[in-house]
Backbone as CSV, one residue per row, in Angstrom:
resi,resn,N_x,N_y,N_z,CA_x,CA_y,CA_z,C_x,C_y,C_z
1,UNK,56.071,29.938,6.583,56.138,31.376,6.729,55.304,31.805,7.939
2,UNK,55.906,32.592,8.829,55.218,33.002,10.047,54.030,33.885,9.717
3,UNK,53.019,33.813,10.562,51.823,34.634,10.368,50.772,33.965,9.510
4,UNK,51.139,32.848,8.800,50.175,32.155,7.949,49.342,31.185,8.798
5,UNK,48.036,31.093,8.560,47.205,30.166,9.326,47.578,28.723,9.022
6,UNK,47.613,27.886,10.042,47.907,26.462,9.886,46.587,25.727,9.687
7,UNK,46.278,25.445,8.417,44.983,24.851,8.075,44.833,23.468,8.692
8,UNK,45.914,22.651,8.601,45.847,21.290,9.138,45.568,21.318,10.639
9,UNK,46.257,22.216,11.346,46.054,22.318,12.788,44.628,22.734,13.115
10,UNK,44.073,23.671,12.323,42.706,24.139,12.564,41.696,23.019,12.367
11,UNK,41.910,22.196,11.339,40.998,21.083,11.063,40.996,20.096,12.227
12,UNK,42.194,19.755,12.711,42.287,18.795,13.813,41.716,19.366,15.102
13,UNK,41.801,20.689,15.265,41.222,21.323,16.450,39.702,21.245,16.419
14,UNK,39.126,21.413,15.220,37.671,21.402,15.077,37.083,20.000,15.041
15,UNK,37.906,18.999,14.738,37.392,17.651,14.532,36.678,17.068,15.756
16,UNK,37.255,17.131,16.967,36.562,16.540,18.121,35.171,17.113,18.374
17,UNK,35.009,18.472,18.388,33.648,18.972,18.618,32.688,18.620,17.492
18,UNK,33.190,18.570,16.249,32.330,18.190,15.126,31.860,16.747,15.269
19,UNK,32.775,15.872,15.668,32.412,14.473,15.873,31.424,14.330,17.025
20,UNK,31.609,15.135,18.065,30.700,15.088,19.211,29.291,15.498,18.805
21,UNK,29.192,16.563,17.998,27.885,17.029,17.522,27.245,15.974,16.631
22,UNK,28.050,15.386,15.737,27.533,14.346,14.847,27.038,13.146,15.650
23,UNK,27.806,12.781,16.684,27.405,11.664,17.533,26.113,11.944,18.274
24,UNK,25.946,13.194,18.724,24.728,13.577,19.427,23.523,13.492,18.504
25,UNK,23.685,13.995,17.274,22.599,13.905,16.295,22.234,12.449,16.024
26,UNK,23.254,11.581,15.945,23.007,10.162,15.698,22.223,9.542,16.844
27,UNK,22.613,9.860,18.081,21.906,9.327,19.241,20.444,9.745,19.245
28,UNK,20.197,11.032,18.963,18.825,11.545,18.935,18.027,10.863,17.836
29,UNK,18.665,10.667,16.684,17.988,10.025,15.556,17.628,8.575,15.870
30,UNK,18.502,7.884,16.596,18.246,6.485,16.931,17.107,6.341,17.939
31,UNK,16.930,7.326,18.798,15.847,7.284,19.777,16.309,6.840,21.152
32,UNK,15.522,7.188,22.164,15.921,6.952,23.551,15.852,5.487,23.969
33,UNK,15.214,4.635,23.164,15.164,3.212,23.501,16.164,2.396,22.700
34,UNK,16.990,3.067,21.897,17.993,2.341,21.120,19.082,1.817,22.052
35,UNK,19.732,0.689,21.695,20.798,0.150,22.548,21.906,1.159,22.823
36,UNK,22.287,1.938,21.791,23.375,2.894,21.969,22.994,3.974,22.976
37,UNK,21.770,4.490,22.892,21.300,5.509,23.840,21.260,4.932,25.258
38,UNK,20.711,3.719,25.387,20.615,3.090,26.709,21.992,2.919,27.342
39,UNK,22.978,2.570,26.518,24.320,2.307,27.045,25.078,3.595,27.348
40,UNK,25.105,4.522,26.382,25.913,5.729,26.529,25.266,6.780,27.427
41,UNK,23.964,6.979,27.271,23.290,8.075,27.971,22.745,7.629,29.331
42,UNK,22.069,6.481,29.356,21.442,6.041,30.608,22.338,5.124,31.431
43,UNK,23.479,4.724,30.871,24.403,3.878,31.613,23.866,2.494,31.887
44,UNK,23.038,1.976,30.979,22.434,0.665,31.170,23.185,-0.402,30.382
45,UNK,23.162,-1.638,30.865,23.783,-2.720,30.101,22.940,-3.069,28.884
46,UNK,23.588,-3.530,27.862,22.901,-3.946,26.634,23.354,-5.360,26.312
47,UNK,22.414,-6.243,26.052,22.760,-7.629,25.795,21.912,-8.250,24.711
48,UNK,21.524,-9.504,24.918,20.839,-10.267,23.881,19.408,-9.817,23.628
49,UNK,18.867,-8.946,24.493,17.507,-8.459,24.229,17.418,-7.725,22.902
50,UNK,18.561,-7.240,22.408,18.566,-6.540,21.117,18.286,-7.489,19.963
51,UNK,18.451,-8.798,20.193,18.179,-9.774,19.133,16.713,-10.180,19.091
52,UNK,15.932,-9.759,20.090,14.515,-10.101,20.122,13.713,-9.135,19.267
53,UNK,12.630,-9.633,18.700,11.734,-8.762,17.948,10.919,-7.920,18.921
54,UNK,10.268,-6.903,18.398,9.437,-6.045,19.253,8.321,-6.849,19.907
55,UNK,7.726,-7.777,19.145,6.666,-8.617,19.710,7.200,-9.506,20.826
56,UNK,8.404,-10.039,20.652,8.987,-10.900,21.685,9.276,-10.119,22.960
57,UNK,9.642,-8.857,22.818,9.913,-8.042,24.000,8.638,-7.605,24.706
58,UNK,7.557,-7.442,23.953,6.351,-6.824,24.503,5.188,-7.775,24.732
59,UNK,5.287,-9.011,24.258,4.208,-9.977,24.438,4.727,-11.161,25.250
60,UNK,4.064,-11.439,26.349,4.564,-12.447,27.284,4.686,-13.829,26.653
61,UNK,3.703,-14.234,25.848,3.766,-15.562,25.233,4.928,-15.658,24.256
62,UNK,5.166,-14.586,23.506,6.283,-14.583,22.558,7.619,-14.557,23.300
63,UNK,7.667,-13.839,24.418,8.898,-13.793,25.208,9.199,-15.167,25.805
64,UNK,8.162,-15.833,26.290,8.333,-17.181,26.826,8.894,-18.115,25.755
65,UNK,8.367,-18.003,24.532,8.854,-18.828,23.424,10.308,-18.495,23.089
66,UNK,10.662,-17.209,23.179,12.046,-16.797,22.902,12.996,-17.364,23.953
67,UNK,12.583,-17.344,25.214,13.396,-17.945,26.275,13.637,-19.426,25.987
68,UNK,12.565,-20.110,25.563,12.677,-21.536,25.256,13.625,-21.760,24.090
69,UNK,13.513,-20.922,23.073,14.394,-21.041,21.899,15.862,-20.863,22.296
70,UNK,16.108,-19.992,23.267,17.475,-19.749,23.737,17.955,-20.802,24.741
71,UNK,17.079,-21.775,25.019,17.412,-22.818,25.994,17.624,-22.226,27.391
72,UNK,16.903,-21.153,27.674,17.000,-20.476,28.969,15.936,-21.051,29.884
73,UNK,16.344,-21.962,30.762,15.439,-22.624,31.692,15.988,-22.506,33.104
74,UNK,15.093,-22.264,34.050,15.527,-22.043,35.426,16.118,-23.296,36.059
75,UNK,15.615,-24.476,35.696,16.188,-25.693,36.269,17.636,-25.866,35.824
76,UNK,17.941,-25.440,34.603,19.316,-25.545,34.119,20.212,-24.477,34.760
77,UNK,19.640,-23.307,35.025,20.402,-22.276,35.741,20.729,-22.776,37.147
78,UNK,19.746,-23.401,37.796,19.967,-23.948,39.138,21.059,-25.014,39.136
79,UNK,21.210,-25.702,37.994,22.228,-26.753,37.873,23.588,-26.207,37.458
80,UNK,23.668,-24.884,37.221,24.960,-24.283,36.910,25.079,-23.622,35.557
81,UNK,24.040,-23.729,34.717,24.096,-23.061,33.415,24.098,-21.547,33.604
82,UNK,24.906,-20.860,32.820,24.956,-19.397,32.931,23.658,-18.763,32.431
83,UNK,23.359,-17.610,32.993,22.139,-16.873,32.647,22.420,-15.985,31.443
84,UNK,21.624,-16.085,30.380,21.871,-15.223,29.219,21.684,-13.752,29.564
85,UNK,22.538,-12.880,29.028,22.447,-11.444,29.328,21.303,-10.779,28.572
86,UNK,20.106,-10.936,29.103,18.900,-10.342,28.524,18.417,-9.251,29.468
87,UNK,18.524,-7.998,29.041,18.195,-6.880,29.925,17.018,-6.094,29.347
88,UNK,15.820,-6.632,29.514,14.651,-5.953,28.960,14.376,-4.664,29.722
89,UNK,14.096,-3.569,29.010,13.861,-2.289,29.691,12.548,-2.233,30.454
90,UNK,11.582,-3.077,30.062,10.293,-3.077,30.755,9.665,-4.460,30.643
91,UNK,8.656,-4.704,31.473,7.951,-5.979,31.436,6.932,-5.988,30.305
92,UNK,6.617,-7.153,29.749,5.530,-7.220,28.768,4.231,-6.734,29.404
93,UNK,3.496,-5.918,28.681,2.275,-5.349,29.237,1.173,-6.354,29.481
94,UNK,1.266,-7.519,28.828,0.199,-8.513,28.948,0.595,-9.692,29.837
95,UNK,1.560,-9.483,30.719,2.041,-10.579,31.565,0.904,-11.208,32.363
96,UNK,-0.030,-10.396,32.814,-1.137,-10.890,33.632,-2.116,-11.731,32.826
97,UNK,-2.029,-11.675,31.493,-2.970,-12.415,30.651,-2.571,-13.872,30.457
98,UNK,-1.381,-14.249,30.891,-0.958,-15.644,30.761,-1.857,-16.534,31.611
99,UNK,-2.420,-17.563,30.996,-3.369,-18.428,31.698,-2.688,-19.319,32.730
100,UNK,-1.544,-19.856,32.363,-0.836,-20.764,33.261,-0.056,-19.966,34.311
101,UNK,-0.388,-20.169,35.572,0.302,-19.447,36.644,1.787,-19.771,36.643
102,UNK,2.125,-21.044,36.423,3.532,-21.430,36.427,4.296,-20.747,35.301
103,UNK,3.652,-20.604,34.134,4.304,-19.927,33.008,4.566,-18.465,33.346
104,UNK,3.578,-17.821,33.965,3.743,-16.421,34.373,4.927,-16.278,35.331
105,UNK,5.019,-17.178,36.284,6.123,-17.138,37.243,7.466,-17.335,36.549
106,UNK,7.506,-18.309,35.645,8.755,-18.615,34.950,9.219,-17.439,34.094
107,UNK,8.289,-16.799,33.404,8.642,-15.642,32.575,9.176,-14.519,33.454
108,UNK,8.485,-14.236,34.549,8.901,-13.139,35.424,10.285,-13.395,36.022
109,UNK,10.507,-14.581,36.539,11.796,-14.883,37.169,12.937,-14.870,36.155
110,UNK,12.685,-15.406,34.960,13.736,-15.418,33.939,14.045,-14.013,33.440
111,UNK,13.036,-13.163,33.422,13.260,-11.781,32.993,14.033,-11.000,34.057
112,UNK,13.715,-11.247,35.323,14.320,-10.480,36.409,15.748,-10.903,36.729
113,UNK,16.036,-12.183,36.647,17.325,-12.690,37.116,18.530,-12.021,36.453
114,UNK,18.560,-11.856,35.119,19.728,-11.190,34.523,19.909,-9.755,35.008
115,UNK,18.812,-9.052,35.238,18.894,-7.667,35.703,19.500,-7.593,37.102
116,UNK,19.106,-8.519,37.958,19.661,-8.560,39.316,21.142,-8.909,39.275
117,UNK,21.493,-9.875,38.432,22.895,-10.299,38.347,23.794,-9.190,37.814
118,UNK,23.319,-8.425,36.836,24.180,-7.383,36.271,24.359,-6.229,37.259
119,UNK,23.329,-5.913,38.041,23.484,-4.893,39.086,24.469,-5.383,40.146
120,UNK,24.382,-6.656,40.500,25.350,-7.210,41.454,26.769,-7.172,40.900
121,UNK,26.923,-7.371,39.595,28.257,-7.276,38.993,28.805,-5.856,39.098
122,UNK,27.936,-4.871,38.918,28.366,-3.477,39.058,28.860,-3.215,40.484
123,UNK,28.107,-3.728,41.458,28.497,-3.553,42.861,29.793,-4.309,43.154
124,UNK,29.883,-5.537,42.652,31.061,-6.371,42.911,32.328,-5.752,42.332
125,UNK,32.193,-5.064,41.215,33.355,-4.400,40.608,33.888,-3.305,41.531
126,UNK,32.975,-2.508,42.096,33.400,-1.480,43.056,33.979,-2.121,44.318
127,UNK,33.376,-3.200,44.761,33.858,-3.866,45.977,35.266,-4.428,45.770
128,UNK,35.509,-5.003,44.596,36.834,-5.563,44.311,37.896,-4.465,44.302
129,UNK,37.555,-3.308,43.734,38.503,-2.190,43.720,38.767,-1.700,45.141
130,UNK,37.719,-1.650,45.932,37.836,-1.224,47.328,38.717,-2.196,48.119
131,UNK,38.503,-3.478,47.910,39.314,-4.503,48.586,40.784,-4.388,48.191
132,UNK,41.021,-4.134,46.902,42.406,-3.999,46.433,43.102,-2.825,47.113
133,UNK,42.386,-1.722,47.294,42.957,-0.569,47.995,43.217,-0.899,49.460
134,UNK,42.273,-1.575,50.084,42.419,-1.907,51.508,43.617,-2.824,51.747
135,UNK,43.856,-3.719,50.801,44.958,-4.674,50.933,46.286,-4.127,50.413
136,UNK,46.279,-2.876,49.947,47.502,-2.269,49.450,47.913,-2.736,48.074
137,UNK,47.003,-3.392,47.356,47.306,-3.870,46.006,47.014,-2.811,44.946
138,UNK,46.347,-1.743,45.342,46.046,-0.628,44.440,46.198,0.667,45.226
139,UNK,46.572,1.727,44.522,46.762,3.024,45.176,45.424,3.567,45.677
140,UNK,45.451,4.217,46.812,44.243,4.823,47.371,43.841,6.015,46.514
141,UNK,42.594,6.019,46.063,42.059,7.081,45.212,41.018,7.852,46.024
142,UNK,41.425,8.991,46.557,40.559,9.746,47.464,39.297,10.259,46.773
143,UNK,39.424,10.705,45.529,38.256,11.214,44.809,37.229,10.106,44.599
144,UNK,37.712,8.937,44.195,36.807,7.807,43.968,36.153,7.373,45.270
145,UNK,36.919,7.329,46.347,36.374,6.945,47.646,35.324,7.939,48.128
146,UNK,35.574,9.223,47.887,34.603,10.253,48.285,33.305,10.100,47.504
147,UNK,33.426,9.806,46.210,32.235,9.592,45.380,31.474,8.359,45.851
148,UNK,32.205,7.298,46.172,31.581,6.062,46.646,30.856,6.295,47.971
149,UNK,31.498,7.026,48.876,30.881,7.329,50.169,29.602,8.137,49.992
150,UNK,29.611,9.051,49.034,28.415,9.855,48.770,27.295,8.990,48.203
151,UNK,27.638,8.118,47.251,26.626,7.255,46.638,25.985,6.322,47.663
152,UNK,26.785,5.831,48.587,26.285,4.875,49.575,25.919,5.526,50.907
153,UNK,25.917,6.874,50.929,25.540,7.628,52.126,26.335,7.166,53.350
154,UNK,27.620,6.881,53.129,28.498,6.453,54.219,29.007,7.672,54.979
155,UNK,29.213,7.563,56.287,29.656,8.716,57.080,31.103,9.118,56.836
156,UNK,31.892,8.232,56.212,33.295,8.548,55.957,33.800,7.701,54.799
157,UNK,35.060,7.951,54.415,35.677,7.149,53.356,36.499,6.002,53.937
158,UNK,36.292,5.712,55.201,36.963,4.567,55.817,36.567,3.297,55.055
159,UNK,37.551,2.535,54.614,37.272,1.408,53.731,36.518,0.283,54.420
160,UNK,36.722,0.102,55.709,35.962,-0.913,56.440,34.480,-0.543,56.487
161,UNK,34.217,0.750,56.650,32.831,1.241,56.657,32.198,1.043,55.283
162,UNK,32.934,1.378,54.237,32.410,1.253,52.879,32.170,-0.201,52.494
163,UNK,33.075,-1.093,52.876,32.922,-2.506,52.512,31.655,-3.113,53.096
164,UNK,31.193,-2.572,54.190,29.949,-3.061,54.793,28.741,-2.689,53.931
165,UNK,28.871,-1.617,53.172,27.769,-1.146,52.335,27.895,-1.596,50.879
166,UNK,29.098,-1.595,50.370,29.314,-1.935,48.957,29.399,-3.453,48.839
167,UNK,28.240,-4.078,48.747,28.180,-5.537,48.677,26.906,-5.942,47.940
168,UNK,26.921,-7.145,47.395,25.822,-7.599,46.546,24.598,-7.977,47.377
169,UNK,23.451,-7.981,46.702,22.193,-8.440,47.288,21.934,-9.850,46.763
170,UNK,21.718,-10.837,47.627,21.459,-12.191,47.141,20.291,-12.202,46.144
171,UNK,20.467,-12.806,44.974,19.383,-12.837,43.990,18.077,-13.407,44.541
172,UNK,18.160,-14.394,45.430,16.931,-14.968,45.983,16.122,-13.919,46.727
173,UNK,16.800,-13.029,47.438,16.114,-11.971,48.179,15.496,-10.960,47.223
174,UNK,16.264,-10.527,46.234,15.757,-9.546,45.269,14.580,-10.113,44.476
175,UNK,14.672,-11.366,44.062,13.573,-11.990,43.320,12.317,-12.067,44.181
176,UNK,12.462,-12.516,45.421,11.301,-12.654,46.300,10.649,-11.307,46.584
177,UNK,11.455,-10.274,46.802,10.874,-8.953,47.057,10.214,-8.380,45.811
178,UNK,10.792,-8.631,44.655,10.159,-8.172,43.410,8.812,-8.854,43.219
179,UNK,8.748,-10.143,43.531,7.485,-10.886,43.431,6.458,-10.310,44.393
180,UNK,6.860,-10.134,45.642,5.939,-9.670,46.678,5.448,-8.255,46.405
181,UNK,6.351,-7.370,46.009,5.999,-5.960,45.843,5.264,-5.673,44.536
182,UNK,5.472,-6.515,43.527,4.872,-6.227,42.213,3.771,-7.203,41.825
183,UNK,3.494,-8.196,42.681,2.484,-9.182,42.319,2.870,-9.958,41.072
184,UNK,4.086,-10.487,41.084,4.627,-11.200,39.916,4.630,-10.316,38.676
185,UNK,4.922,-9.038,38.874,5.078,-8.132,37.741,3.796,-7.592,37.156
186,UNK,2.685,-7.690,37.885,1.398,-7.269,37.322,0.848,-5.980,37.933
187,UNK,1.535,-5.380,38.888,0.995,-4.187,39.540,1.017,-2.979,38.601
188,UNK,0.143,-2.037,38.894,0.071,-0.810,38.089,1.361,-0.015,38.178
189,UNK,2.022,-0.072,39.320,3.253,0.702,39.491,4.375,0.177,38.594
190,UNK,4.358,-1.121,38.317,5.331,-1.677,37.377,4.985,-1.246,35.960
191,UNK,3.715,-1.352,35.617,3.295,-1.009,34.246,3.549,0.461,33.938
192,UNK,3.306,1.329,34.910,3.404,2.763,34.647,4.782,3.350,34.936
193,UNK,5.566,2.689,35.790,6.845,3.299,36.154,7.967,2.331,36.445
194,UNK,7.840,1.083,35.989,8.895,0.079,36.218,9.251,-0.063,37.694
195,UNK,8.286,0.221,38.566,8.547,0.162,40.006,8.287,-1.258,40.505
196,UNK,9.362,-2.004,40.686,9.272,-3.416,41.055,9.257,-3.665,42.553
197,UNK,9.823,-2.738,43.317,10.098,-3.016,44.725,9.350,-2.101,45.688
198,UNK,8.306,-1.437,45.219,7.511,-0.601,46.103,8.210,0.647,46.584
199,UNK,9.189,1.138,45.783,9.906,2.347,46.203,8.977,3.556,46.169
200,UNK,9.028,4.361,47.212,8.177,5.544,47.304,8.980,6.782,46.926
201,UNK,8.252,7.910,46.832,8.932,9.180,46.566,8.954,9.551,45.108
202,UNK,7.816,9.448,44.442,7.776,9.781,43.023,6.481,10.447,42.633
203,UNK,6.052,10.195,41.402,4.878,10.895,40.883,3.753,9.953,40.470
204,UNK,3.836,8.665,40.859,2.743,7.741,40.553,1.846,7.674,41.783
205,UNK,0.658,8.228,41.685,-0.237,8.286,42.839,-1.083,7.019,42.917
206,UNK,-1.431,6.601,44.131,-2.308,5.437,44.295,-3.649,5.668,43.615
207,UNK,-4.250,4.600,43.147,-5.516,4.712,42.420,-6.655,5.095,43.356
208,UNK,-7.603,5.864,42.825,-8.818,6.195,43.543,-8.569,6.858,44.873
209,UNK,-9.269,6.358,45.897,-9.158,6.954,47.233,-8.343,6.071,48.178
210,UNK,-7.404,5.303,47.611,-6.619,4.391,48.438,-5.684,5.126,49.398
211,UNK,-5.280,6.322,49.045,-4.346,7.048,49.893,-2.958,6.455,49.807
212,UNK,-2.091,6.872,50.724,-0.727,6.357,50.716,0.200,7.255,49.926
213,UNK,1.509,7.025,50.035,2.499,7.877,49.369,2.543,7.652,47.866
214,UNK,3.010,8.669,47.156,3.234,8.513,45.717,4.427,7.588,45.509
215,UNK,4.373,6.813,44.434,5.412,5.823,44.171,6.405,6.345,43.141
216,UNK,7.635,5.881,43.259,8.695,6.306,42.339,8.505,5.658,40.972
217,UNK,8.989,6.330,39.949,9.005,5.749,38.603,10.449,5.721,38.113
218,UNK,10.740,4.767,37.230,12.096,4.559,36.741,12.092,4.425,35.227
219,UNK,13.195,4.856,34.619,13.302,4.782,33.163,13.296,3.350,32.658
220,UNK,13.758,2.431,33.483,13.886,1.043,33.044,13.861,0.116,34.251
221,UNK,13.717,-1.172,33.985,13.787,-2.165,35.054,15.171,-2.182,35.691
222,UNK,16.199,-2.010,34.870,17.563,-1.978,35.397,17.720,-0.842,36.403
223,UNK,17.182,0.321,36.088,17.267,1.461,37.006,16.539,1.162,38.315
224,UNK,15.415,0.441,38.224,14.663,0.090,39.431,15.441,-0.886,40.302
225,UNK,16.071,-1.886,39.683,16.865,-2.859,40.445,18.065,-2.169,41.084
226,UNK,18.700,-1.289,40.338,19.859,-0.559,40.879,19.440,0.292,42.084
227,UNK,18.293,0.970,41.994,17.813,1.805,43.104,17.462,0.950,44.322
228,UNK,16.910,-0.217,44.079,16.573,-1.144,45.172,17.832,-1.575,45.924
229,UNK,18.851,-1.994,45.184,20.106,-2.408,45.818,20.745,-1.244,46.567
230,UNK,20.684,-0.064,45.964,21.243,1.136,46.606,20.513,1.431,47.913
231,UNK,19.218,1.223,47.919,18.414,1.459,49.115,18.834,0.520,50.251
232,UNK,18.935,-0.775,49.957,19.342,-1.731,50.987,20.758,-1.461,51.478
233,UNK,21.599,-0.967,50.591,23.009,-0.768,50.933,23.314,0.585,51.566
234,UNK,22.337,1.459,51.645,22.633,2.797,52.163,21.675,3.290,53.248
235,UNK,20.406,2.912,53.188,19.427,3.459,54.138,19.687,2.929,55.551
236,UNK,19.546,3.827,56.518,19.841,3.444,57.905,18.897,2.346,58.413
237,UNK,17.711,2.242,57.825,16.763,1.218,58.274,17.271,-0.194,58.014
238,UNK,18.210,-0.325,57.067,18.687,-1.663,56.703,20.104,-1.933,57.192
239,UNK,20.539,-1.162,58.189,21.831,-1.436,58.825,21.881,-2.853,59.411
240,UNK,20.776,-3.358,60.011,20.818,-4.744,60.499,21.111,-5.753,59.388
241,UNK,20.549,-5.530,58.207,20.826,-6.428,57.078,22.307,-6.385,56.719
242,UNK,22.866,-5.187,56.668,24.280,-5.052,56.313,25.184,-5.676,57.381
243,UNK,24.764,-5.573,58.634,25.546,-6.167,59.720,25.551,-7.694,59.605
244,UNK,24.388,-8.279,59.372,24.304,-9.739,59.231,25.126,-10.204,58.032
245,UNK,25.028,-9.482,56.937,25.786,-9.834,55.724,27.286,-9.805,56.001
246,UNK,27.745,-8.769,56.706,29.171,-8.650,57.029,29.619,-9.767,57.971
247,UNK,28.759,-10.139,58.916,29.100,-11.222,59.842,29.239,-12.551,59.112
248,UNK,28.348,-12.795,58.154,28.428,-14.031,57.368,29.722,-14.058,56.566
249,UNK,30.081,-12.926,55.979,31.327,-12.850,55.204,32.542,-13.054,56.120
250,UNK,32.494,-12.490,57.312,33.621,-12.626,58.248,33.848,-14.083,58.637
251,UNK,32.773,-14.881,58.603,32.896,-16.309,58.913,33.292,-17.128,57.687
252,UNK,33.476,-16.437,56.549,33.848,-17.138,55.328,32.679,-17.681,54.545
253,UNK,31.461,-17.258,54.893,30.274,-17.749,54.211,29.801,-16.823,53.109
254,UNK,28.746,-17.261,52.418,28.114,-16.449,51.373,26.724,-16.055,51.844
255,UNK,26.423,-14.771,51.930,25.095,-14.339,52.369,24.010,-14.886,51.447
256,UNK,22.911,-15.323,52.029,21.793,-15.829,51.233,20.526,-15.066,51.580
257,UNK,19.548,-15.182,50.710,18.324,-14.414,50.871,17.548,-14.749,52.125
258,UNK,17.500,-16.023,52.488,16.742,-16.424,53.676,17.326,-15.791,54.932
259,UNK,18.650,-15.783,55.042,19.305,-15.207,56.224,19.080,-13.702,56.310
260,UNK,19.236,-13.004,55.188,19.127,-11.543,55.204,17.682,-11.067,55.302
261,UNK,16.737,-11.890,54.885,15.327,-11.481,54.934,14.888,-11.157,56.350
262,UNK,15.498,-11.802,57.337,15.122,-11.546,58.721,15.359,-10.123,59.174
263,UNK,16.176,-9.377,58.424,16.488,-7.989,58.784,15.632,-6.990,58.014
264,UNK,14.536,-7.455,57.429,13.708,-6.573,56.593,12.389,-6.170,57.253
265,UNK,12.320,-6.216,58.562,11.065,-5.832,59.220,10.692,-4.380,58.941
266,UNK,11.692,-3.543,58.655,11.417,-2.125,58.397,10.996,-1.866,56.953
267,UNK,11.074,-2.875,56.087,10.755,-2.652,54.673,9.255,-2.457,54.459
268,UNK,8.453,-3.050,55.326,7.000,-2.997,55.178,6.353,-2.766,56.535
269,UNK,5.180,-2.148,56.513,4.418,-1.957,57.749,4.006,-3.294,58.358
270,UNK,4.058,-4.345,57.553,3.663,-5.678,58.034,4.720,-6.300,58.946
271,UNK,5.921,-5.712,58.975,6.956,-6.166,59.900,7.333,-7.628,59.734
272,UNK,7.177,-8.403,60.808,7.590,-9.810,60.796,6.745,-10.638,59.826
273,UNK,5.503,-10.247,59.609,4.668,-10.959,58.632,5.247,-10.809,57.227
274,UNK,5.832,-9.647,56.957,6.476,-9.425,55.656,7.691,-10.332,55.517
275,UNK,8.492,-10.431,56.562,9.661,-11.321,56.546,9.221,-12.754,56.273
276,UNK,8.150,-13.183,56.942,7.640,-14.545,56.738,7.210,-14.756,55.286
277,UNK,6.577,-13.726,54.700,6.119,-13.834,53.311,7.297,-13.953,52.352
278,UNK,8.346,-13.165,52.581,9.532,-13.214,51.721,10.211,-14.574,51.834
279,UNK,10.350,-15.063,53.046,10.988,-16.370,53.234,10.156,-17.493,52.624
280,UNK,8.836,-17.363,52.692,7.967,-18.374,52.079,8.132,-18.381,50.559
281,UNK,8.234,-17.205,49.961,8.448,-17.120,48.513,9.790,-17.738,48.123
282,UNK,10.812,-17.462,48.907,12.134,-18.040,48.632,12.066,-19.562,48.705
283,UNK,11.378,-20.060,49.718,11.302,-21.512,49.932,10.427,-22.194,48.873
284,UNK,9.230,-21.683,48.655,8.281,-22.348,47.755,8.716,-22.304,46.296
285,UNK,9.515,-21.301,45.935,9.962,-21.175,44.544,11.429,-21.572,44.350
286,UNK,12.004,-22.169,45.385,13.394,-22.669,45.320,14.364,-21.595,44.831
287,UNK,14.219,-20.387,45.355,15.013,-19.261,44.863,16.458,-19.271,45.352
288,UNK,16.741,-20.002,46.430,18.121,-20.034,46.923,19.087,-20.599,45.882
289,UNK,18.565,-21.414,44.954,19.417,-21.964,43.890,20.094,-20.858,43.082
290,UNK,19.449,-19.689,43.024,19.940,-18.628,42.137,20.941,-17.691,42.813
291,UNK,21.225,-17.932,44.092,22.201,-17.077,44.775,23.612,-17.267,44.230
292,UNK,23.829,-18.360,43.528,25.152,-18.609,42.939,25.104,-18.583,41.410
293,UNK,24.012,-18.047,40.861,23.891,-17.960,39.398,24.908,-16.968,38.844
294,UNK,25.353,-17.231,37.634,26.335,-16.361,36.979,25.805,-15.924,35.622
295,UNK,26.177,-14.722,35.250,25.716,-14.133,34.001,26.616,-14.561,32.852
296,UNK,25.998,-14.917,31.722,26.760,-15.230,30.521,27.275,-13.967,29.861
297,UNK,28.077,-14.122,28.835,28.725,-12.972,28.209,28.442,-12.841,26.718
298,UNK,27.528,-13.624,26.191,27.301,-13.597,24.754,26.745,-12.246,24.297
299,UNK,27.534,-11.499,23.586,27.053,-10.269,22.965,26.770,-9.134,23.921
300,UNK,27.291,-9.201,25.146,26.958,-8.162,26.126,27.778,-6.896,25.893
301,UNK,27.130,-5.780,26.061,27.789,-4.472,25.979,27.473,-3.761,27.280
302,UNK,28.455,-3.617,28.158,28.159,-3.032,29.468,29.364,-2.289,30.009
C-alpha cells in the first residue's frame, strides 16, 4: 500500500552507519596499540609480533630468546631463509643493558630488518603498478599518478620521472644508517620518539645545552622507516642517490647499499666522513647479504 513506511528498507539504510559506529567503539575499546588499530587506523603492517608476550616485546633478553625460539638467525637469512614478519612498534627500552655487544647488535638488526623489508614491499607495489602503466599493461590512472607525484614531491606525473623516485632502499644502507644515527638503537631520540634515522623537524629537543634542531617523533618504528625511505626518494639533496640507483637499474643490476652510500654526503655535516662510516658499518657487519632478503608470510596482515 502506497504511503506506508518500508521498515525493511529503513533497517538496511541504517545498518551501515550503525556498524561503523560499533566498529569505532570496538577500535577505541581495544586501544591504540592493538593490532586492529595499528592496521586500520595507522596503516601499519601486523605480523608475528602479536604472538609475543608483553615481556618479549619490551625486554631485550626475552626478545632475543623469542628470536631464537623462532629460529630467526641472521646467518640463515644471509643463506636465503625468509625473514619472519615481526613488526615491533618500538624498541625494547633496555636494549642498552645487554652485556654482550654482539647480542645487542643481533637483536637490533633482527628487529629492524623486517620493518625495512615491509616498507620496501610497499614501495615495490607502487613501482610495479607504475611499470605496468608505462608498458601499457594497465590503464593510466591520472588521480593515482597525481597522488604519487605529490607523495614523492615529483615535478610532474611523467612516469619516467616517477620511476626514478619510486624505488626501494637497499636494506644494507637502511640498516647501516639506523645503526649510525641511533647508536644501535640506544639513543634518546629512539626511546622518546622512535627516531631511528636522525630526522629533524619535530618536538624532541636536544638534551641540556647541546643546541641543534628539534628531532622528529614517530608513532612507531614502521612510521620512522617509511619516513626515512620517503626522504631519500623525494628530497632534492638525494637526487644523486636516485640517479646512481637508476643507472644501476638501467645496466640490469641491483642497487646495493655500498654503491648508494657514496651519494649521502648531504645526509650529515660530516660529509665524506659520514659516507666512510656507513660503508664501514656495511662491510664490518656483512650487511650486503641482506640486500636480497625476503619477507616471510606467516600470519601477516598488511
